[in-house]
LOFI-457407 format. One record per residue: residue in one letter; x, y, z of N, C-alpha, C, O in turn. Coordinates in steps of 0.001 Angstrom, whole numbers, plus 500000, padded with zeros to 6 digits. Example, Ala and Ser with C-alpha at 12.3 -4.5 7.8 and 13.67 -1.06 7.14 Angstrom:
BEGIN
A513190494310507800512300495500507800513200496700507800514236496681508465;S512850497750507080513670498940507140512900500030507870513409501138508039;
//
This chain:
BEGIN
M185911292195395779185868290772395693184861290393394602183800291005394479;L185207289392393828184342288877392766183871287489393175184678286645393564;R182559287250393088181987285935393365181117285520392192180361286329391653;I181223284275391803180378283727390745179715282477391299180394281566391772;M178382282434391239177620281282391728176749280760390594176201281530389805;V176633279442390528175755278805389547174755277960390321175135277081391094;V173470278236390106172406277472390742171414277092389657170730277950389100;V171340275817389366170477275245388335170724275944387003171678275607386303;D169884276910386639170023277566385338170285279071385448169998279828384520;V170836279499386597171136280918386813172600281073387230173083280385388129;V173281281981386564174639282355386947174548283742387571174048284680386950;R175035283866388803175025285167389494176459285624389689177296284894390220;V176726286849389249178033287473389411177855288609390411176992289472390251;S178689288589391444178593289591392508179952290237392710180979289560392746;V179942291557392840181176292320393053180977293191394283179953293860394426;T181968293176395173181932294066396331183178294945396314184240294546395836;D183016296157396852184143297066396985183946297916398230183028297660399009;H184769298899398428184715299721399638183842300959399485183662301702400450;N183300301197398308182469302368398081181054302093398598180398301175398105;P180567302860399575179231302608400119178088303068399211176933302714399452;A178389303846398174177343304341397276176910303239396304177761302559395732;P175616303055396113175162302036395157175459302446393715175524303632393393;A175635301460392872175829301728391446174502302196390847173439301696391215;V174569303148389933173366303676389289173608303790387788174740303960387335;L172520303693387031172608303894385586172877305366385313172212306237385873;K173837305639384465174162307025384090174222307125382569174427306132381871;E174044308310382090174276308587380675175700309086380541176056310119381109;A176507308371379802177893308796379584177966309584378284177414309173377263;G178644310702378333178853311489377128179855310790376224180554309878376665;P179935311201374975180842310549374034182306310613374455183092309740374089;D182677311631375215184056311758375689184195311411377168185273311557377744;G183101310949377783183134310626379207184032309427379487184135308503378681;E184674309465380640185582308390381015184953307417382005185617306477382442;S183707307617382362183017306699383269181535306701382933181069307499382120;G180802305794383570179356305772383392178842304724382434177659304737382095;R179694303812381984179248302800381029179108301411381631178406300572381068;G179754301145382758179787299798383332178410299237383642178057298161383159;I177632299949384439176306299446384810175377299467383607174475298634383518;R175569300382382696174752300391381464174972299091380697174016298513380180;L176221298620380614176511297341379945175891296175380705175296295282380101;V176030296183382025175433295127382850173923295097382631173344294021382480;D173285296253382612171844296348382403171444295789381032170398295154380896;A172269296028380037171947295600378673172086294087378480171319293496377720;I173048293451379152173302292036378855172805291060379918172731289859379658;S172463291552381109172017290631382159170500290541382191169796291375381621;D170013289510382872168569289343383036168040290137384229166868290513384265;A168908290385385199168533291179386376169814291695387013170873291080386884;W169712292829387704170850293338388473170327294238389569169223294776389488;Q171154294390390603170791295271391707172073295707392414173072294988392411;S172030296873393007173165297373393763172680297839395114171769298660395213;G173297297310396155172911297677397510174037298376398238174201298186399443;G174801299165397553175916299850398191177211299140397893177728299234396780;K177745298432398866179039297773398672178957296569397750179981296133397225;E177768296019397539177633294848396661176740295167395468175659295737395616;T177205294796394306176411294886393084176421293502392461177476292880392337;W175241293016392066175168291696391457174342291744390184173535292649389974;C174566290743389338173728290570388157173528289075387932174323288245388372;E172450288762387238172123287358386958171937287136385473171430287986384741;F172368285959385062172196285505383689171453284179383740171912283234384382;R170326284103383079169573282841383034170032282053381811170154282593380712;C170277280782382028170769279902380963169636279023380479168953278381381277;A169440278994379183168423278114378618168925276682378684170081276410378358;R168078275784379097168450274383379174168274273740377803167271273957377124;A169245272962377417169170272259376132168167271114376234168080270445377263;A167416270897375165166466269787375134167232268470375035168187268348374269;A166800267498375815167501266200375832167027265299374716167509264174374584;
//
């Protein structure tokens, strides 16, 4: 399941699945077919965490000056 929440200046994206193992950062080899997803999330989000079935990340939005 995918959930997207917006609260003031934070966008939180949450994904749940049936795998009880938490997502972890891995080094993917040049020919590897997995191991890049969380690395990308880590690179572009402001925060992320995985607690097993749920993994979330947050993006902080800069407010425009009025």
